[in-house]
C-alpha positions, 0 to 999 in steps of 0.5 A: 826754416820754415821756407825749407820745411814748407818746400820739404812738404810740398815736393814729398806730396808731389812725389806722391801724387805721382806715384798714386797716379802711376801704380794705381789700384789693382787687386787691392783690398781698399776700405775708401769706399763713401758710406752711402744714405740708407733708404733713399735711392734717389741720391745713388742715380746722381747728377749728370755731371758729363755734360759732353753728349752731344746726342745725350737722351736725357734731357735735365741740364749738367748737375740736375738730380735724378729727383724720382724715388725708386724701390731699390737700386736700378743695377741690382734690379737688373741682376734680379734684385736679391735685397734692398733698404729702407731705413735701417731694414735689409729686405732680401730674397733667401731660397727659404723666403723673404726676410728682414735684418736691421743693419748687420744685426742677424738675431732682428733677422724676420721672415716676412715669406715663406714664398721660394723664388723671390726676385726683383725686391722693391721697398717703397713707403711702408710696401714690399713689392716682388716677382714670384713665379711671374706674379707680383706680390706685395706686403707690409714691411713688417710682414703683415696682409700678403696680397697678389698684384699683378698676375703674368708678370716679370721684372719689376721697377718701383718709381714715383708711385707707378709700378714698371713690368714686363707681360710674361705672355708676350714682353710687353712693357707696362705700368700701374700705379701702385694704389690701384691695378690700372695697367696701361701698355707702354712699349708694345713690342718685346722688351729685353734688358729695361732700364728706368733712368732720369725719367727714360727708360732705356731697352734693348735687344743687344744689338739697338740701343732704345729709350723713350718717355716713361709713359712710351712717348718721344721715341729714340733708337740708337742704332748698332749701340751694345746693350746686353746687362746695360746699366746707365750711371751718370749719362754714360752707360755700362754694358758686361760681357766686356765691361764696356762705358760709352756714351749713349750714343756708342761714341767715346768707347771705353773698355776696362775688361776685356771679358767675362764681367756680369751682374754689373751694379752701381753705387757712388761711382763704383761698380760692383760685379762678378768677374771670371779673371782666370778664364775659368768658368768661375766667377768672383765678386769684384769691384772697380771705379766707374773711371776704371781704377781701382780693380779689386776682389772682394771673395771667393766664391763663386757668385751670382745675383750681386745686390749692393744695400747701403755697405753691404752686398748681398749674393749667392754662392752659384754652385758649379754642377759638373764641368757642362752642365752649368750652375745651381744657386745654394748658399746666400751670403752678405759682405761689406763693400770693402771686402770685410765682414763675408757672412754666411745668411742662409 
C-alpha cells in the first residue's frame, strides 16, 4: 500500500512540474518574491553565477560576491534614484522635498529638505546624498546639517566611500572621497548611461559598450553593443526599448519583450520596469524574472521613475498633457513588489 501511495505521489509531482513548465506565468499576481534585507545593497548586486562568458569584463571568479557597499541599488540610480533604503527607513523624493518614513508607517513621515527636483538619492553611513538642480548635497539622516557638497554635477553613485558623478559642463566622469572634496578625473570624454558593478564602470553611447576599473584604468570597448538603459546583473547586461539580455560582448542575446520597455531595475532575480504593452503611449508597472518568465502587471497608473526599496516600489505618476506634448510628473506612489497596497504618498 505504501509503495502505491509513494508511486501516486511521485506521478502527481511529475505531472505538476510538467504543467508548471508548460504554462509559465504571464500576467499573474505573483506573490512568491523573496524579501530583501534592508539597508545593505551589497548583496543585491550578487554573485557571478554565470561562468561561461569567455569575454567577460568582470574579473572575479564564479560565485564571488560583489562586496562593495552602495548608497542605493545601482539600477535605481539609473532611473534617477527617487528612493533608497537604510535599515528600517525609506528615504524618498517627492515634488515637495526629501522625506523619510519608517517601513510602512506613514505616521513616521519626516521632511529632511524642502528642495524641489531631488534625484539620485544615496544613503551611506549616516548621511543622505542627492542631486538637486545640478548640484550634489548631503544631509544627516535626521535632517540636520544640510550642505552643498559638489557644484555643477549630475548623476551620483556612492560606492565604498567614493562619490562618482558626471560633470555637467562637459559630461566627464569624476570621483571624490566622501570625507573631503578632492575630485579626480576618471573618464575625460562625455559619459552617458554609466553604471557601476563589481569594481567596474560601464558606460555607452548606445552604439558601443565601454568599461574600465574604478580609477579609469584598463579600459575596454565592445563595439556595436547596444547600451541604452544599461543594467548589469550577474555578469549579464540588460537594455531597454526592447527588453534584452546579453553577454557583455553582445553575444548570447535573448529578447524578452520586442519594444516599449523602460526604467528597468533589478533585485533578487526579478526585473521591474515600465511597459507600453498595448502600444498606446501609456507605460504601466510590470515585473518579470530575469530568465524571461512570469511577466506580471502591477498597476494601472501611467508610471515613471521606478525605484525598488526592500519590499516596496516607489514611482511617480506620469500625466499626459496631450496626445503629442508628452508627459509631466505629478503624484508619488508606493506599492508592494507583489502588486498589493498601492498607496499615494504625495
